[in-house]
A tleap script that builds the chain and sets N, CA, C and O, in Angstrom:
source leaprc.protein.ff14SB
mol = sequence {
  NGLY MET GLY MET GLY GLY MET GLY MET MET
  ARG VAL PRO ALA GLU ARG GLN LEU LYS LEU
  LYS VAL THR THR VAL CYS LEU GLU HIE GLY
  LYS ALA ASP PRO SER PRO ARG VAL ALA TYR
  LYS MET ILE PRO ALA GLU GLN PHE THR GLN
  ASP ALA ARG VAL LEU GLU VAL CYS ARG LEU
  LEU GLY TYR SER ARG MET THR GLN ASN VAL
  ALA GLN ALA ALA ALA TRP HIE LEU THR ASP
  GLY LEU ALA TRP ILE GLU LEU ARG ASN LYS
  VAL LYS SER GLU ASN PRO MET THR ARG GLN
  VAL THR MET TRP PHE HIE PRO GLN GLU LEU
  LEU GLN ALA SER TYR VAL VAL ALA SER THR
  ASN HIE LEU ASN ASN GLU THR SER THR SER
  ALA VAL GLY LYS SER ASP SER SER TYR GLU
  THR CASN
}
set mol.1.N position { 0.804 -1.180 0.000 }
set mol.1.CA position { 0.000 0.000 0.000 }
set mol.1.C position { 0.848 1.244 0.000 }
set mol.1.O position { 2.070 1.204 -0.136 }
set mol.2.N position { 0.165 2.333 0.155 }
set mol.2.CA position { 0.800 3.645 0.102 }
set mol.2.C position { 0.895 4.269 1.485 }
set mol.2.O position { 1.014 5.487 1.622 }
set mol.3.N position { 0.841 3.416 2.519 }
set mol.3.CA position { 0.927 3.945 3.865 }
set mol.3.C position { -0.331 4.663 4.305 }
set mol.3.O position { -0.286 5.512 5.195 }
set mol.4.N position { -1.460 4.328 3.685 }
set mol.4.CA position { -2.707 5.020 4.013 }
set mol.4.C position { -3.480 4.318 5.127 }
set mol.4.O position { -4.563 4.769 5.500 }
set mol.5.N position { -2.944 3.230 5.661 }
set mol.5.CA position { -3.590 2.581 6.789 }
set mol.5.C position { -4.959 2.015 6.469 }
set mol.5.O position { -5.863 2.087 7.303 }
set mol.6.N position { -5.137 1.450 5.272 }
set mol.6.CA position { -6.406 0.841 4.917 }
set mol.6.C position { -7.510 1.826 4.617 }
set mol.6.O position { -8.680 1.529 4.853 }
set mol.7.N position { -7.168 2.986 4.103 }
set mol.7.CA position { -8.180 4.016 3.847 }
set mol.7.C position { -8.847 3.855 2.482 }
set mol.7.O position { -9.411 4.815 1.958 }
set mol.8.N position { -8.792 2.661 1.902 }
set mol.8.CA position { -9.483 2.431 0.649 }
set mol.8.C position { -8.682 2.754 -0.591 }
set mol.8.O position { -9.219 2.691 -1.696 }
set mol.9.N position { -7.424 3.097 -0.446 }
set mol.9.CA position { -6.593 3.419 -1.602 }
set mol.9.C position { -6.009 2.134 -2.168 }
set mol.9.O position { -5.516 1.286 -1.425 }
set mol.10.N position { -6.068 1.993 -3.496 }
set mol.10.CA position { -5.436 0.864 -4.155 }
set mol.10.C position { -5.104 1.258 -5.580 }
set mol.10.O position { -5.676 2.193 -6.140 }
set mol.11.N position { -4.169 0.524 -6.148 }
set mol.11.CA position { -3.787 0.763 -7.538 }
set mol.11.C position { -4.262 -0.414 -8.376 }
set mol.11.O position { -4.004 -1.573 -8.052 }
set mol.12.N position { -4.954 -0.097 -9.447 }
set mol.12.CA position { -5.396 -1.118 -10.387 }
set mol.12.C position { -4.906 -0.684 -11.757 }
set mol.12.O position { -5.321 0.363 -12.253 }
set mol.13.N position { -4.030 -1.467 -12.379 }
set mol.13.CA position { -3.568 -1.101 -13.720 }
set mol.13.C position { -4.747 -0.962 -14.684 }
set mol.13.O position { -5.753 -1.659 -14.550 }
set mol.14.N position { -4.615 -0.069 -15.644 }
set mol.14.CA position { -5.706 0.239 -16.571 }
set mol.14.C position { -6.193 -0.984 -17.327 }
set mol.14.O position { -7.377 -1.072 -17.650 }
set mol.15.N position { -5.314 -1.923 -17.616 }
set mol.15.CA position { -5.711 -3.086 -18.411 }
set mol.15.C position { -6.366 -4.190 -17.575 }
set mol.15.O position { -6.827 -5.187 -18.132 }
set mol.16.N position { -6.415 -4.032 -16.269 }
set mol.16.CA position { -6.986 -5.045 -15.373 }
set mol.16.C position { -8.415 -4.705 -15.010 }
set mol.16.O position { -8.816 -3.541 -14.994 }
set mol.17.N position { -9.174 -5.750 -14.718 }
set mol.17.CA position { -10.522 -5.573 -14.201 }
set mol.17.C position { -10.515 -5.980 -12.743 }
set mol.17.O position { -9.711 -6.811 -12.321 }
set mol.18.N position { -11.404 -5.395 -11.986 }
set mol.18.CA position { -11.464 -5.659 -10.562 }
set mol.18.C position { -12.917 -5.844 -10.164 }
set mol.18.O position { -13.786 -5.071 -10.565 }
set mol.19.N position { -13.171 -6.867 -9.377 }
set mol.19.CA position { -14.515 -7.065 -8.848 }
set mol.19.C position { -14.558 -6.444 -7.460 }
set mol.19.O position { -13.724 -6.739 -6.605 }
set mol.20.N position { -15.530 -5.590 -7.255 }
set mol.20.CA position { -15.710 -4.928 -5.968 }
set mol.20.C position { -17.112 -5.189 -5.452 }
set mol.20.O position { -18.065 -5.255 -6.228 }
set mol.21.N position { -17.233 -5.336 -4.165 }
set mol.21.CA position { -18.546 -5.405 -3.547 }
set mol.21.C position { -18.783 -4.046 -2.895 }
set mol.21.O position { -18.066 -3.653 -1.974 }
set mol.22.N position { -19.785 -3.343 -3.377 }
set mol.22.CA position { -20.076 -2.016 -2.850 }
set mol.22.C position { -21.536 -1.942 -2.421 }
set mol.22.O position { -22.402 -2.583 -3.016 }
set mol.23.N position { -21.793 -1.172 -1.407 }
set mol.23.CA position { -23.157 -0.935 -0.958 }
set mol.23.C position { -23.691 0.262 -1.723 }
set mol.23.O position { -23.110 1.346 -1.683 }
set mol.24.N position { -24.788 0.060 -2.414 }
set mol.24.CA position { -25.350 1.112 -3.253 }
set mol.24.C position { -26.838 1.259 -2.988 }
set mol.24.O position { -27.437 0.466 -2.261 }
set mol.25.N position { -27.419 2.279 -3.585 }
set mol.25.CA position { -28.868 2.449 -3.591 }
set mol.25.C position { -29.318 2.669 -5.021 }
set mol.25.O position { -28.551 3.131 -5.865 }
set mol.26.N position { -30.558 2.336 -5.278 }
set mol.26.CA position { -31.165 2.582 -6.578 }
set mol.26.C position { -31.649 4.028 -6.600 }
set mol.26.O position { -32.361 4.461 -5.694 }
set mol.27.N position { -31.268 4.770 -7.623 }
set mol.27.CA position { -31.701 6.163 -7.736 }
set mol.27.C position { -32.823 6.333 -8.749 }
set mol.27.O position { -33.259 7.453 -9.017 }
set mol.28.N position { -33.292 5.224 -9.314 }
set mol.28.CA position { -34.403 5.267 -10.264 }
set mol.28.C position { -35.393 4.166 -9.913 }
set mol.28.O position { -35.257 3.031 -10.369 }
set mol.29.N position { -36.385 4.504 -9.106 }
set mol.29.CA position { -37.383 3.531 -8.674 }
set mol.29.C position { -38.082 2.915 -9.884 }
set mol.29.O position { -38.432 3.613 -10.835 }
set mol.30.N position { -38.279 1.610 -9.834 }
set mol.30.CA position { -38.987 0.925 -10.906 }
set mol.30.C position { -38.091 0.219 -11.897 }
set mol.30.O position { -38.562 -0.621 -12.664 }
set mol.31.N position { -36.812 0.540 -11.898 }
set mol.31.CA position { -35.881 -0.169 -12.789 }
set mol.31.C position { -35.636 -1.574 -12.237 }
set mol.31.O position { -35.801 -1.824 -11.044 }
set mol.32.N position { -35.240 -2.481 -13.127 }
set mol.32.CA position { -34.967 -3.861 -12.727 }
set mol.32.C position { -33.817 -3.913 -11.725 }
set mol.32.O position { -32.902 -3.092 -11.767 }
set mol.33.N position { -33.880 -4.895 -10.823 }
set mol.33.CA position { -32.801 -5.088 -9.852 }
set mol.33.C position { -31.509 -5.441 -10.575 }
set mol.33.O position { -31.544 -6.104 -11.612 }
set mol.34.N position { -30.372 -5.008 -10.043 }
set mol.34.CA position { -29.087 -5.354 -10.658 }
set mol.34.C position { -28.869 -6.866 -10.670 }
set mol.34.O position { -29.368 -7.586 -9.806 }
set mol.35.N position { -28.132 -7.321 -11.643 }
set mol.35.CA position { -27.827 -8.742 -11.779 }
set mol.35.C position { -26.314 -8.932 -11.756 }
set mol.35.O position { -25.581 -8.145 -12.354 }
set mol.36.N position { -25.843 -9.973 -11.068 }
set mol.36.CA position { -24.399 -10.227 -11.069 }
set mol.36.C position { -23.880 -10.658 -12.442 }
set mol.36.O position { -22.670 -10.671 -12.668 }
set mol.37.N position { -24.778 -11.008 -13.353 }
set mol.37.CA position { -24.372 -11.427 -14.699 }
set mol.37.C position { -24.128 -10.242 -15.627 }
set mol.37.O position { -23.675 -10.418 -16.758 }
set mol.38.N position { -24.424 -9.052 -15.158 }
set mol.38.CA position { -24.286 -7.855 -15.988 }
set mol.38.C position { -23.105 -7.037 -15.480 }
set mol.38.O position { -22.951 -6.837 -14.275 }
set mol.39.N position { -22.281 -6.571 -16.395 }
set mol.39.CA position { -21.167 -5.688 -16.027 }
set mol.39.C position { -21.704 -4.264 -15.917 }
set mol.39.O position { -22.399 -3.786 -16.813 }
set mol.40.N position { -21.387 -3.604 -14.838 }
set mol.40.CA position { -21.850 -2.240 -14.612 }
set mol.40.C position { -20.674 -1.285 -14.611 }
set mol.40.O position { -19.558 -1.648 -14.241 }
set mol.41.N position { -20.937 -0.077 -15.026 }
set mol.41.CA position { -19.923 0.967 -14.991 }
set mol.41.C position { -20.279 1.906 -13.843 }
set mol.41.O position { -21.378 2.460 -13.803 }
set mol.42.N position { -19.351 2.078 -12.920 }
set mol.42.CA position { -19.582 3.004 -11.815 }
set mol.42.C position { -19.264 4.414 -12.290 }
set mol.42.O position { -18.247 4.654 -12.940 }
set mol.43.N position { -20.143 5.327 -11.956 }
set mol.43.CA position { -19.927 6.735 -12.288 }
set mol.43.C position { -20.081 7.551 -11.020 }
set mol.43.O position { -20.750 7.114 -10.083 }
set mol.44.N position { -19.479 8.717 -10.973 }
set mol.44.CA position { -19.702 9.592 -9.820 }
set mol.44.C position { -21.187 9.953 -9.730 }
set mol.44.O position { -21.837 10.190 -10.749 }
set mol.45.N position { -21.705 9.993 -8.531 }
set mol.45.CA position { -23.123 10.316 -8.337 }
set mol.45.C position { -23.472 11.671 -8.946 }
set mol.45.O position { -24.603 11.881 -9.385 }
set mol.46.N position { -22.513 12.585 -8.974 }
set mol.46.CA position { -22.743 13.923 -9.537 }
set mol.46.C position { -23.059 13.875 -11.029 }
set mol.46.O position { -23.651 14.813 -11.563 }
set mol.47.N position { -22.674 12.799 -11.706 }
set mol.47.CA position { -23.023 12.657 -13.122 }
set mol.47.C position { -24.476 12.238 -13.300 }
set mol.47.O position { -25.030 12.363 -14.393 }
set mol.48.N position { -25.091 11.745 -12.240 }
set mol.48.CA position { -26.485 11.313 -12.309 }
set mol.48.C position { -27.438 12.394 -11.816 }
set mol.48.O position { -28.501 12.606 -12.398 }
set mol.49.N position { -27.053 13.075 -10.740 }
set mol.49.CA position { -27.927 14.087 -10.147 }
set mol.49.C position { -27.105 15.247 -9.600 }
set mol.49.O position { -25.958 15.077 -9.189 }
set mol.50.N position { -27.709 16.413 -9.606 }
set mol.50.CA position { -27.092 17.583 -8.980 }
set mol.50.C position { -27.768 17.901 -7.646 }
set mol.50.O position { -27.415 18.884 -6.994 }
set mol.51.N position { -28.733 17.081 -7.237 }
set mol.51.CA position { -29.454 17.306 -5.985 }
set mol.51.C position { -28.506 17.049 -4.816 }
set mol.51.O position { -28.106 15.911 -4.569 }
set mol.52.N position { -28.156 18.103 -4.108 }
set mol.52.CA position { -27.191 17.997 -3.005 }
set mol.52.C position { -27.678 17.058 -1.912 }
set mol.52.O position { -26.870 16.430 -1.227 }
set mol.53.N position { -28.995 16.958 -1.744 }
set mol.53.CA position { -29.546 16.067 -0.713 }
set mol.53.C position { -29.270 14.608 -1.060 }
set mol.53.O position { -28.886 13.822 -0.194 }
set mol.54.N position { -29.464 14.248 -2.318 }
set mol.54.CA position { -29.210 12.874 -2.764 }
set mol.54.C position { -27.721 12.563 -2.667 }
set mol.54.O position { -27.336 11.477 -2.234 }
set mol.55.N position { -26.897 13.505 -3.065 }
set mol.55.CA position { -25.448 13.312 -2.977 }
set mol.55.C position { -25.013 13.111 -1.530 }
set mol.55.O position { -24.119 12.310 -1.256 }
set mol.56.N position { -25.636 13.827 -0.608 }
set mol.56.CA position { -25.309 13.670 0.810 }
set mol.56.C position { -25.738 12.297 1.316 }
set mol.56.O position { -25.007 11.674 2.086 }
set mol.57.N position { -26.897 11.818 0.902 }
set mol.57.CA position { -27.339 10.473 1.285 }
set mol.57.C position { -26.323 9.441 0.793 }
set mol.57.O position { -25.946 8.538 1.539 }
set mol.58.N position { -25.885 9.570 -0.449 }
set mol.58.CA position { -24.887 8.645 -1.004 }
set mol.58.C position { -23.568 8.729 -0.233 }
set mol.58.O position { -22.942 7.707 0.049 }
set mol.59.N position { -23.155 9.939 0.104 }
set mol.59.CA position { -21.912 10.126 0.856 }
set mol.59.C position { -22.007 9.466 2.233 }
set mol.59.O position { -21.089 8.764 2.657 }
set mol.60.N position { -23.117 9.695 2.921 }
set mol.60.CA position { -23.298 9.112 4.249 }
set mol.60.C position { -23.333 7.589 4.193 }
set mol.60.O position { -22.785 6.921 5.069 }
set mol.61.N position { -23.972 7.042 3.173 }
set mol.61.CA position { -23.985 5.588 3.002 }
set mol.61.C position { -22.570 5.078 2.756 }
set mol.61.O position { -22.170 4.056 3.314 }
set mol.62.N position { -21.818 5.780 1.930 }
set mol.62.CA position { -20.443 5.388 1.634 }
set mol.62.C position { -19.559 5.368 2.863 }
set mol.62.O position { -18.622 4.573 2.944 }
set mol.63.N position { -19.846 6.231 3.818 }
set mol.63.CA position { -19.084 6.269 5.067 }
set mol.63.C position { -19.744 5.446 6.170 }
set mol.63.O position { -19.395 5.576 7.343 }
set mol.64.N position { -20.701 4.596 5.788 }
set mol.64.CA position { -21.401 3.700 6.730 }
set mol.64.C position { -22.071 4.456 7.865 }
set mol.64.O position { -22.096 3.975 8.998 }
set mol.65.N position { -22.617 5.637 7.576 }
set mol.65.CA position { -23.306 6.427 8.595 }
set mol.65.C position { -24.783 6.045 8.710 }
set mol.65.O position { -25.491 6.515 9.600 }
set mol.66.N position { -25.239 5.174 7.785 }
set mol.66.CA position { -26.607 4.670 7.839 }
set mol.66.C position { -26.645 3.335 7.112 }
set mol.66.O position { -25.731 2.998 6.360 }
set mol.67.N position { -27.708 2.585 7.344 }
set mol.67.CA position { -27.844 1.303 6.661 }
set mol.67.C position { -28.288 1.521 5.221 }
set mol.67.O position { -28.767 2.594 4.854 }
set mol.68.N position { -28.120 0.482 4.418 }
set mol.68.CA position { -28.525 0.555 3.018 }
set mol.68.C position { -30.022 0.811 2.902 }
set mol.68.O position { -30.445 1.598 2.055 }
set mol.69.N position { -30.828 0.166 3.731 }
set mol.69.CA position { -32.280 0.351 3.635 }
set mol.69.C position { -32.703 1.774 3.994 }
set mol.69.O position { -33.599 2.330 3.360 }
set mol.70.N position { -32.075 2.359 4.989 }
set mol.70.CA position { -32.383 3.750 5.353 }
set mol.70.C position { -32.019 4.667 4.188 }
set mol.70.O position { -32.792 5.551 3.820 }
set mol.71.N position { -30.850 4.452 3.619 }
set mol.71.CA position { -30.424 5.264 2.475 }
set mol.71.C position { -31.348 5.056 1.278 }
set mol.71.O position { -31.651 6.010 0.561 }
set mol.72.N position { -31.800 3.815 1.053 }
set mol.72.CA position { -32.682 3.541 -0.078 }
set mol.72.C position { -34.007 4.271 0.073 }
set mol.72.O position { -34.505 4.863 -0.885 }
set mol.73.N position { -34.573 4.233 1.255 }
set mol.73.CA position { -35.839 4.935 1.480 }
set mol.73.C position { -35.666 6.436 1.260 }
set mol.73.O position { -36.497 7.069 0.610 }
set mol.74.N position { -34.600 6.999 1.795 }
set mol.74.CA position { -34.337 8.432 1.613 }
set mol.74.C position { -34.131 8.754 0.137 }
set mol.74.O position { -34.640 9.758 -0.361 }
set mol.75.N position { -33.385 7.902 -0.560 }
set mol.75.CA position { -33.104 8.141 -1.981 }
set mol.75.C position { -34.381 8.117 -2.811 }
set mol.75.O position { -34.611 9.026 -3.608 }
set mol.76.N position { -35.212 7.101 -2.641 }
set mol.76.CA position { -36.457 7.032 -3.419 }
set mol.76.C position { -37.390 8.184 -3.076 }
set mol.76.O position { -38.115 8.679 -3.939 }
set mol.77.N position { -37.374 8.607 -1.830 }
set mol.77.CA position { -38.192 9.752 -1.434 }
set mol.77.C position { -37.721 11.012 -2.153 }
set mol.77.O position { -38.533 11.806 -2.629 }
set mol.78.N position { -36.413 11.186 -2.228 }
set mol.78.CA position { -35.852 12.389 -2.843 }
set mol.78.C position { -35.840 12.343 -4.366 }
set mol.78.O position { -36.182 13.333 -5.013 }
set mol.79.N position { -35.453 11.214 -4.947 }
set mol.79.CA position { -35.294 11.161 -6.406 }
set mol.79.C position { -36.588 10.894 -7.146 }
set mol.79.O position { -36.778 11.384 -8.259 }
set mol.80.N position { -37.476 10.126 -6.548 }
set mol.80.CA position { -38.687 9.711 -7.251 }
set mol.80.C position { -39.964 10.256 -6.631 }
set mol.80.O position { -41.060 9.998 -7.128 }
set mol.81.N position { -39.825 11.011 -5.546 }
set mol.81.CA position { -40.996 11.612 -4.923 }
set mol.81.C position { -41.922 10.616 -4.254 }
set mol.81.O position { -43.103 10.904 -4.063 }
set mol.82.N position { -41.401 9.436 -3.891 }
set mol.82.CA position { -42.250 8.463 -3.213 }
set mol.82.C position { -42.555 8.956 -1.803 }
set mol.82.O position { -41.650 9.274 -1.032 }
set mol.83.N position { -43.831 9.013 -1.484 }
set mol.83.CA position { -44.261 9.464 -0.156 }
set mol.83.C position { -43.907 8.396 0.872 }
set mol.83.O position { -43.752 7.221 0.540 }
set mol.84.N position { -43.783 8.821 2.120 }
set mol.84.CA position { -43.437 7.879 3.184 }
set mol.84.C position { -44.478 6.777 3.281 }
set mol.84.O position { -44.125 5.629 3.551 }
set mol.85.N position { -45.738 7.090 3.072 }
set mol.85.CA position { -46.797 6.072 3.136 }
set mol.85.C position { -46.620 5.045 2.016 }
set mol.85.O position { -46.863 3.856 2.224 }
set mol.86.N position { -46.199 5.494 0.833 }
set mol.86.CA position { -45.929 4.563 -0.272 }
set mol.86.C position { -44.771 3.638 0.084 }
set mol.86.O position { -44.821 2.437 -0.177 }
set mol.87.N position { -43.742 4.200 0.673 }
set mol.87.CA position { -42.584 3.402 1.066 }
set mol.87.C position { -42.959 2.423 2.173 }
set mol.87.O position { -42.484 1.287 2.190 }
set mol.88.N position { -43.806 2.860 3.091 }
set mol.88.CA position { -44.237 1.989 4.188 }
set mol.88.C position { -45.014 0.782 3.659 }
set mol.88.O position { -44.899 -0.319 4.196 }
set mol.89.N position { -45.799 0.994 2.612 }
set mol.89.CA position { -46.647 -0.067 2.068 }
set mol.89.C position { -45.989 -0.860 0.945 }
set mol.89.O position { -46.634 -1.716 0.339 }
set mol.90.N position { -44.728 -0.594 0.659 }
set mol.90.CA position { -44.035 -1.244 -0.464 }
set mol.90.C position { -43.672 -2.688 -0.105 }
set mol.90.O position { -42.912 -2.938 0.830 }
set mol.91.N position { -44.230 -3.624 -0.865 }
set mol.91.CA position { -43.994 -5.054 -0.641 }
set mol.91.C position { -42.747 -5.489 -1.406 }
set mol.91.O position { -42.617 -5.227 -2.602 }
set mol.92.N position { -41.837 -6.154 -0.705 }
set mol.92.CA position { -40.615 -6.664 -1.339 }
set mol.92.C position { -40.873 -8.030 -1.969 }
set mol.92.O position { -40.457 -8.293 -3.097 }
set mol.93.N position { -41.561 -8.890 -1.230 }
set mol.93.CA position { -41.861 -10.222 -1.755 }
set mol.93.C position { -43.058 -10.808 -1.019 }
set mol.93.O position { -43.417 -10.383 0.079 }
set mol.94.N position { -43.660 -11.802 -1.667 }
set mol.94.CA position { -44.761 -12.531 -1.044 }
set mol.94.C position { -44.567 -14.006 -1.349 }
set mol.94.O position { -44.399 -14.392 -2.505 }
set mol.95.N position { -44.593 -14.825 -0.308 }
set mol.95.CA position { -44.463 -16.261 -0.474 }
set mol.95.C position { -45.765 -16.789 -1.066 }
set mol.95.O position { -46.820 -16.642 -0.450 }
set mol.96.N position { -45.714 -17.407 -2.259 }
set mol.96.CA position { -46.957 -17.864 -2.890 }
set mol.96.C position { -47.660 -18.980 -2.121 }
set mol.96.O position { -48.874 -19.145 -2.243 }
set mol.97.N position { -46.914 -19.741 -1.336 }
set mol.97.CA position { -47.518 -20.839 -0.572 }
set mol.97.C position { -48.171 -20.333 0.711 }
set mol.97.O position { -49.320 -20.666 1.001 }
set mol.98.N position { -47.443 -19.536 1.471 }
set mol.98.CA position { -47.951 -19.094 2.774 }
set mol.98.C position { -48.602 -17.724 2.725 }
set mol.98.O position { -49.257 -17.304 3.679 }
set mol.99.N position { -48.418 -17.023 1.602 }
set mol.99.CA position { -48.915 -15.648 1.448 }
set mol.99.C position { -48.256 -14.679 2.429 }
set mol.99.O position { -48.735 -13.560 2.617 }
set mol.100.N position { -47.154 -15.110 3.054 }
set mol.100.CA position { -46.436 -14.224 3.970 }
set mol.100.C position { -45.750 -13.132 3.160 }
set mol.100.O position { -45.060 -13.405 2.178 }
set mol.101.N position { -45.953 -11.899 3.590 }
set mol.101.CA position { -45.441 -10.735 2.876 }
set mol.101.C position { -44.204 -10.202 3.591 }
set mol.101.O position { -44.178 -10.087 4.816 }
set mol.102.N position { -43.183 -9.880 2.805 }
set mol.102.CA position { -41.995 -9.202 3.326 }
set mol.102.C position { -42.015 -7.783 2.782 }
set mol.102.O position { -42.087 -7.566 1.573 }
set mol.103.N position { -41.951 -6.832 3.683 }
set mol.103.CA position { -41.980 -5.426 3.283 }
set mol.103.C position { -40.558 -4.955 2.985 }
set mol.103.O position { -39.587 -5.512 3.498 }
set mol.104.N position { -40.451 -3.928 2.155 }
set mol.104.CA position { -39.142 -3.358 1.844 }
set mol.104.C position { -38.519 -2.698 3.067 }
set mol.104.O position { -37.324 -2.842 3.323 }
set mol.105.N position { -39.342 -1.976 3.818 }
set mol.105.CA position { -38.795 -1.149 4.895 }
set mol.105.C position { -39.520 -1.398 6.207 }
set mol.105.O position { -40.736 -1.586 6.237 }
set mol.106.N position { -38.759 -1.396 7.282 }
set mol.106.CA position { -39.298 -1.435 8.636 }
set mol.106.C position { -39.665 0.004 9.011 }
set mol.106.O position { -38.985 0.938 8.584 }
set mol.107.N position { -40.724 0.201 9.797 }
set mol.107.CA position { -41.096 1.575 10.187 }
set mol.107.C position { -39.950 2.374 10.803 }
set mol.107.O position { -39.858 3.582 10.586 }
set mol.108.N position { -39.078 1.720 11.566 }
set mol.108.CA position { -37.941 2.424 12.177 }
set mol.108.C position { -36.966 2.921 11.109 }
set mol.108.O position { -36.376 3.992 11.254 }
set mol.109.N position { -36.798 2.141 10.035 }
set mol.109.CA position { -35.924 2.574 8.941 }
set mol.109.C position { -36.501 3.814 8.257 }
set mol.109.O position { -35.763 4.726 7.885 }
set mol.110.N position { -37.819 3.840 8.094 }
set mol.110.CA position { -38.454 5.000 7.467 }
set mol.110.C position { -38.355 6.233 8.359 }
set mol.110.O position { -38.177 7.348 7.869 }
set mol.111.N position { -38.471 6.031 9.654 }
set mol.111.CA position { -38.311 7.146 10.586 }
set mol.111.C position { -36.894 7.710 10.483 }
set mol.111.O position { -36.711 8.926 10.423 }
set mol.112.N position { -35.899 6.832 10.462 }
set mol.112.CA position { -34.509 7.283 10.320 }
set mol.112.C position { -34.299 7.974 8.976 }
set mol.112.O position { -33.612 8.993 8.902 }
set mol.113.N position { -34.887 7.424 7.916 }
set mol.113.CA position { -34.750 8.035 6.588 }
set mol.113.C position { -35.369 9.425 6.568 }
set mol.113.O position { -34.831 10.333 5.936 }
set mol.114.N position { -36.494 9.599 7.254 }
set mol.114.CA position { -37.127 10.925 7.287 }
set mol.114.C position { -36.248 11.928 8.022 }
set mol.114.O position { -36.214 13.104 7.660 }
set mol.115.N position { -35.532 11.472 9.057 }
set mol.115.CA position { -34.593 12.357 9.752 }
set mol.115.C position { -33.439 12.743 8.828 }
set mol.115.O position { -32.998 13.892 8.818 }
set mol.116.N position { -32.962 11.778 8.060 }
set mol.116.CA position { -31.881 12.053 7.105 }
set mol.116.C position { -32.339 13.095 6.090 }
set mol.116.O position { -31.626 14.063 5.825 }
set mol.117.N position { -33.533 12.897 5.519 }
set mol.117.CA position { -34.065 13.843 4.530 }
set mol.117.C position { -34.219 15.226 5.151 }
set mol.117.O position { -33.832 16.227 4.547 }
set mol.118.N position { -34.784 15.285 6.355 }
set mol.118.CA position { -34.962 16.581 7.019 }
set mol.118.C position { -33.619 17.266 7.257 }
set mol.118.O position { -33.506 18.485 7.137 }
set mol.119.N position { -32.602 16.471 7.596 }
set mol.119.CA position { -31.290 17.067 7.881 }
set mol.119.C position { -30.565 17.503 6.615 }
set mol.119.O position { -29.604 18.269 6.694 }
set mol.120.N position { -31.002 17.031 5.443 }
set mol.120.CA position { -30.346 17.423 4.194 }
set mol.120.C position { -31.099 18.515 3.447 }
set mol.120.O position { -30.577 19.060 2.474 }
set mol.121.N position { -32.305 18.843 3.874 }
set mol.121.CA position { -33.104 19.832 3.135 }
set mol.121.C position { -32.405 21.177 2.995 }
set mol.121.O position { -32.611 21.872 1.999 }
set mol.122.N position { -31.592 21.557 3.960 }
set mol.122.CA position { -30.889 22.843 3.876 }
set mol.122.C position { -29.850 22.868 2.754 }
set mol.122.O position { -29.416 23.941 2.335 }
set mol.123.N position { -29.448 21.687 2.264 }
set mol.123.CA position { -28.411 21.615 1.231 }
set mol.123.C position { -28.914 22.013 -0.148 }
set mol.123.O position { -28.125 22.353 -1.029 }
set mol.124.N position { -30.214 21.970 -0.331 }
set mol.124.CA position { -30.772 22.230 -1.651 }
set mol.124.C position { -31.608 23.497 -1.599 }
set mol.124.O position { -32.627 23.543 -0.910 }
set mol.125.N position { -31.188 24.518 -2.317 }
set mol.125.CA position { -31.910 25.792 -2.323 }
set mol.125.C position { -33.221 25.713 -3.077 }
set mol.125.O position { -34.038 26.631 -2.996 }
set mol.126.N position { -33.434 24.631 -3.810 }
set mol.126.CA position { -34.609 24.541 -4.660 }
set mol.126.C position { -35.647 23.567 -4.107 }
set mol.126.O position { -36.305 22.873 -4.882 }
set mol.127.N position { -35.807 23.500 -2.791 }
set mol.127.CA position { -36.752 22.545 -2.222 }
set mol.127.C position { -38.174 22.784 -2.702 }
set mol.127.O position { -38.976 21.850 -2.736 }
set mol.128.N position { -38.500 24.008 -3.072 }
set mol.128.CA position { -39.865 24.269 -3.526 }
set mol.128.C position { -40.142 23.639 -4.885 }
set mol.128.O position { -41.298 23.362 -5.206 }
set mol.129.N position { -39.104 23.405 -5.692 }
set mol.129.CA position { -39.315 22.800 -7.003 }
set mol.129.C position { -38.894 21.338 -7.028 }
set mol.129.O position { -38.951 20.692 -8.074 }
set mol.130.N position { -38.475 20.818 -5.890 }
set mol.130.CA position { -38.038 19.427 -5.855 }
set mol.130.C position { -39.222 18.510 -5.584 }
set mol.130.O position { -40.350 18.965 -5.389 }
set mol.131.N position { -38.946 17.220 -5.575 }
set mol.131.CA position { -39.990 16.234 -5.334 }
set mol.131.C position { -40.476 16.277 -3.892 }
set mol.131.O position { -41.568 15.793 -3.597 }
set mol.132.N position { -39.692 16.840 -3.001 }
set mol.132.CA position { -40.040 16.837 -1.592 }
set mol.132.C position { -40.101 18.258 -1.066 }
set mol.132.O position { -39.127 19.005 -1.154 }
set mol.133.N position { -41.229 18.621 -0.528 }
set mol.133.CA position { -41.360 19.918 0.117 }
set mol.133.C position { -41.008 19.796 1.581 }
set mol.133.O position { -40.917 18.690 2.113 }
set mol.134.N position { -40.812 20.913 2.227 }
set mol.134.CA position { -40.420 20.879 3.637 }
set mol.134.C position { -41.465 20.185 4.501 }
set mol.134.O position { -41.110 19.517 5.472 }
set mol.135.N position { -42.747 20.328 4.168 }
set mol.135.CA position { -43.791 19.729 4.985 }
set mol.135.C position { -43.850 18.213 4.819 }
set mol.135.O position { -44.517 17.543 5.608 }
set mol.136.N position { -43.172 17.654 3.816 }
set mol.136.CA position { -43.249 16.227 3.546 }
set mol.136.C position { -41.994 15.486 3.990 }
set mol.136.O position { -41.797 14.334 3.603 }
set mol.137.N position { -41.148 16.115 4.787 }
set mol.137.CA position { -39.897 15.460 5.149 }
set mol.137.C position { -40.029 14.575 6.383 }
set mol.137.O position { -39.106 13.822 6.693 }
set mol.138.N position { -41.147 14.647 7.090 }
set mol.138.CA position { -41.258 13.854 8.309 }
set mol.138.C position { -42.126 12.624 8.090 }
set mol.138.O position { -43.085 12.646 7.318 }
set mol.139.N position { -41.771 11.563 8.780 }
set mol.139.CA position { -42.492 10.301 8.708 }
set mol.139.C position { -43.125 10.061 10.057 }
set mol.139.O position { -42.457 10.154 11.087 }
set mol.140.N position { -44.399 9.753 10.060 }
set mol.140.CA position { -45.089 9.449 11.309 }
set mol.140.C position { -45.351 7.959 11.367 }
set mol.140.O position { -45.692 7.344 10.357 }
set mol.141.N position { -45.194 7.376 12.545 }
set mol.141.CA position { -45.291 5.927 12.683 }
set mol.141.C position { -46.711 5.432 12.921 }
set mol.141.O position { -46.905 4.220 13.026 }
set mol.142.N position { -47.716 6.303 13.012 }
set mol.142.CA position { -49.066 5.795 13.274 }
set mol.142.C position { -49.704 5.249 12.043 }
set mol.142.O position { -50.842 4.782 12.092 }
savepdb mol mol.pdb
quit
């Protein structure tokens, strides 16, 4: 290494490929889930969005300041305008035999995501034209 003490620095020659396991979030609700059989190109988040709130969510996730599910709920709320009630009712899977339903998000994750969104609202001067207004940043558990 370069004496960075495990700070994520590495050298990969240009002609080599590297497999990395990274924690990510989907920034486009409704697209198909990623597949390990498909090669993906990583791009800086700034090439996808200029929304400072979304960039902050991605940054915090990258530094392990929140779980992937909390970041995902915040991201879909910010990028796709999904209301907290929609996220609360979002079904991840249903067992066809038992009809047992698995939800995407636990209520506590949505509460944490709403705090994240509220704490990032100051980063974006255009909250009035964004998918989320100031009055919609809080999640209630009832």
